[in-house]
N, C-alpha and C positions, 0 to 999 in steps of 0.2 A: 816412529819409534815405538821400539818394545820395552815393558816393563822392564827394569832392572832388578835380577833377583839376588837381594841383599843377606847375607848373614852375619853373625857376632864377629867371625873370623875375618870377613873382609871389612866391614866397618873399621874391625882395630886397626888390619892393616893399611886403610888410606889415612886411620888416623896416625899413625907410626908415622907415612910418609909425609903429611904435612907436616908433622911434628921435626923431622927431619931439614925439610927444606923452610923450616919455618927461621928464615934472618931477614935483614935489610935486602940481601940482593936480590930476593925471588918476593919480595913484598913490597906494594906500594899505598898510597894513602886509602884507596878503599881496597883494599885486599891485595890478592894473589895476583904478580903479574904473568902476561900469556906465557914468558918464558916457564915461569914455577908452573900452570899448568900445563904445559907441555912434556912436562921433565915428571909429574906426578903422574899423567896418564899414562906416560912410555913405562915408565918403573912400575907402576900398578902391573900393565900387561904383561910388563918380561918374569915378575913375580908371578901371575896368575895366568898363564897361558891360556887354560880352561875358561876363562873369564873375558866375556865378549860385549863389553861393557864398554860406550864412548865417551869422550869427553865429556860430553854434555849430562850424561846420565851421573856421572861421577861427580861433575859442579853440584847438581841437584840435593847429592847424597851430603855433600859437605853442607850446603845449606841446612838442611836437614837436622843433622850432628850440630850444629850450629843454635839452631834453634832449639832443639832439643835440651842443650846444653843450659843455656838461658833462662828454660823455662826451671830445669831441676837447682840452677844457682838461686834462682827466686823463691822458688817454693823452700827451699832448705832454710831461707831467712826468714818466713814466717813465724809466727806464733803458733805452736803446736807441731813443728817439723824439729825432729833432729836427724843424723849421721849415724846409723850404726856402721863403721868401720869395720865391721869382724864380718860382716854379712853383704859390703860393699853396698849398702842401698838407704834411701832415705826413708825415714817412718814418720807420718804423717799421718792426724786427723783425714777423714775423708772432706771434711770443710775443704781441708787445703789443698786435695788433691781436685776437689771439683773447682775451684777457682783457678787451680792450672792448667787443667784442661779447656776452661772456656777463655784462659788467654791462649792459649794455643790456636784455637780455632781464629 
């Protein structure tokens, strides 16, 4: 399996698709149903025909995005961190980022 090449636009497109399918019909106790994954992958390919990512690569990216989201959500709760809504960023001391980086490993 070749390494998928993601950019912010493709990441946003995937997140948008996941949001569109985020309802009880496509969710099960442990995450997305097989039907949901098949629809998400098909629609992703339909919307981005120049991209040749397979189902596993798309699932891996979803896991990575979820992990990063949890990490940033936790970092924002730390003392010394705050949200800059104007720049859409989390502003934090170096110690907060070091801790977050170590948690990610």
